[in-house]
Backbone bond lengths (Angstrom), bond angles and torsions (degrees), N, CA, C in turn:
res aa  C-N    CA-C-N  psi(-1)  N-CA   C-N-CA  omega(-1)  CA-C   N-CA-C  phi
1 M - - - 1.482 - - 1.617 106.50 -
2 I 1.267 115.61 151.23 1.462 124.94 -177.59 1.580 104.85 -79.68
3 G 1.360 111.87 143.50 1.428 118.91 173.02 1.439 112.55 -72.31
4 I 1.298 125.09 122.83 1.438 121.92 -179.26 1.554 112.32 -121.81
5 R 1.410 107.59 109.29 1.470 113.41 -172.09 1.560 102.02 -82.67
6 H 1.323 112.86 138.65 1.425 116.17 -179.64 1.653 106.91 -159.27
7 Q 1.363 107.91 166.47 1.383 118.83 174.84 1.511 107.70 -120.73
8 S 1.343 115.35 134.70 1.531 120.51 177.28 1.547 113.16 -88.94
9 I 1.315 117.87 143.73 1.380 126.16 173.44 1.409 102.89 -108.85
10 R 1.290 117.07 123.29 1.532 128.10 -175.69 1.484 115.34 -118.60
11 F 1.374 119.07 143.46 1.558 123.13 164.38 1.472 106.22 -63.37
12 K 1.301 112.87 164.29 1.615 119.29 171.82 1.389 111.02 -46.42
13 E 1.397 118.78 -45.85 1.494 122.66 -177.01 1.581 112.21 -66.93
14 G 1.279 115.90 -9.32 1.466 116.60 174.34 1.517 112.19 99.58
15 N 1.332 115.30 -3.68 1.489 117.00 175.60 1.491 115.92 -72.87
16 P 1.437 120.22 128.43 1.526 118.82 -178.28 1.365 108.88 -63.19
17 I 1.424 114.18 142.17 1.482 115.08 171.32 1.668 105.68 -131.66
18 G 1.215 123.68 -3.51 1.445 120.15 179.81 1.566 109.21 -168.63
19 V 1.312 114.24 172.38 1.479 117.74 -178.84 1.578 109.45 -137.10
20 I 1.171 117.62 147.60 1.534 124.49 177.97 1.542 104.15 -112.37
21 L 1.428 120.66 126.69 1.268 120.73 176.68 1.565 110.28 -119.33
22 D 1.326 118.58 146.17 1.527 117.32 174.67 1.472 104.52 -68.21
23 I 1.358 119.64 159.58 1.465 126.41 179.20 1.579 119.05 -55.82
24 D 1.436 109.42 -40.23 1.402 115.52 -178.33 1.658 111.78 -66.45
25 T 1.349 109.16 -44.12 1.453 112.58 176.45 1.553 114.24 -63.41
26 F 1.340 115.73 -36.71 1.475 122.49 177.83 1.599 105.62 -63.31
27 Q 1.305 118.65 -50.58 1.371 118.12 179.76 1.533 118.46 -59.40
28 R 1.347 111.59 -39.06 1.608 114.60 169.94 1.389 112.77 -57.82
29 I 1.337 121.21 -44.56 1.485 125.67 -176.27 1.438 107.15 -67.28
30 E 1.391 121.33 -39.92 1.376 121.04 -178.47 1.471 113.13 -67.73
31 S 1.390 115.43 -40.03 1.482 120.01 177.31 1.446 111.09 -60.53
32 I 1.312 117.33 -43.81 1.584 122.06 178.24 1.513 113.01 -58.06
33 I 1.450 116.77 -42.60 1.308 120.46 177.99 1.511 116.18 -71.09
34 E 1.322 118.34 -33.14 1.468 118.71 175.14 1.495 110.91 -77.57
35 D 1.297 122.54 -31.70 1.443 123.66 172.88 1.608 109.06 -63.95
36 H 1.219 119.44 -41.33 1.412 123.60 178.28 1.489 108.64 -63.12
37 G 1.318 120.39 -51.02 1.473 124.12 177.20 1.495 115.29 -59.19
38 L 1.298 118.99 -33.10 1.349 124.85 176.99 1.505 110.34 -69.84
39 A 1.321 118.68 -50.91 1.416 123.68 175.31 1.568 112.08 -51.03
40 H 1.300 114.25 -50.40 1.418 120.16 179.44 1.570 110.76 -59.46
41 L 1.267 122.80 -40.31 1.464 128.90 179.65 1.585 105.57 -66.86
42 M 1.210 114.83 -39.41 1.502 118.93 -173.99 1.546 106.19 -73.80
43 D 1.238 123.26 -32.47 1.427 128.64 -179.11 1.569 109.77 -72.66
44 E 1.359 115.10 -38.58 1.557 125.36 172.72 1.498 109.56 -52.85
45 V 1.353 117.38 -42.00 1.541 117.43 -168.11 1.612 107.84 -111.47
46 S 1.298 114.42 20.25 1.534 116.79 -178.12 1.648 110.61 -67.10
47 N 1.316 113.31 -29.20 1.468 116.53 -178.65 1.525 114.15 -94.92
48 E 1.353 121.19 4.53 1.329 123.76 -176.44 1.484 110.60 -83.56
49 E 1.250 120.16 156.10 1.445 125.73 177.25 1.564 113.69 -63.75
50 E 1.274 116.91 132.78 1.450 120.85 177.82 1.599 107.76 -84.01
51 L 1.329 110.62 139.82 1.483 118.72 178.93 1.530 110.61 -107.61
52 E 1.395 116.68 143.61 1.466 118.99 170.90 1.512 104.86 -67.19
53 R 1.309 116.35 167.02 1.562 121.03 179.32 1.520 112.57 -54.34
54 E 1.371 112.97 -53.52 1.528 117.91 -173.48 1.462 110.40 -60.75
55 D 1.373 117.23 -47.58 1.490 122.61 173.68 1.594 115.06 -52.80
56 A 1.264 112.15 -44.36 1.557 120.25 176.11 1.499 108.48 -59.19
57 I 1.361 117.01 -46.30 1.523 120.35 -176.95 1.504 106.42 -64.12
58 K 1.248 122.66 -47.01 1.474 125.02 -177.06 1.505 109.28 -62.62
59 L 1.244 119.70 -38.03 1.447 122.51 -177.80 1.590 108.94 -70.90
60 Y 1.319 114.44 -40.46 1.419 122.88 -179.30 1.584 104.41 -62.49
61 K 1.287 120.67 -50.87 1.446 125.39 -174.98 1.531 112.65 -69.24
62 S 1.338 118.43 -17.25 1.437 119.71 179.82 1.558 108.83 -99.44
63 S 1.268 116.82 5.27 1.544 117.59 -172.75 1.457 103.09 -114.14
64 D 1.403 111.77 172.64 1.482 126.45 -178.63 1.521 106.65 -92.22
65 I 1.287 124.84 7.45 1.449 126.36 -174.17 1.553 111.05 -62.35
66 K 1.311 115.37 -30.16 1.516 118.15 -170.95 1.528 107.70 -58.09
């Protein structure tokens, strides 16, 4: 597991309510989450038909994805 440097924000009673991360740690966490999401999306479409570039462009232009 990665070491996550942080500071806790607590109520007067000592119960944690939040966390402060330095920007480098935040960016590492963000990158890990994005990579995980991308891998998940790639798995979802792994069995779909691959398109040639021109066919993909035609499909994109004819759809409401824009």
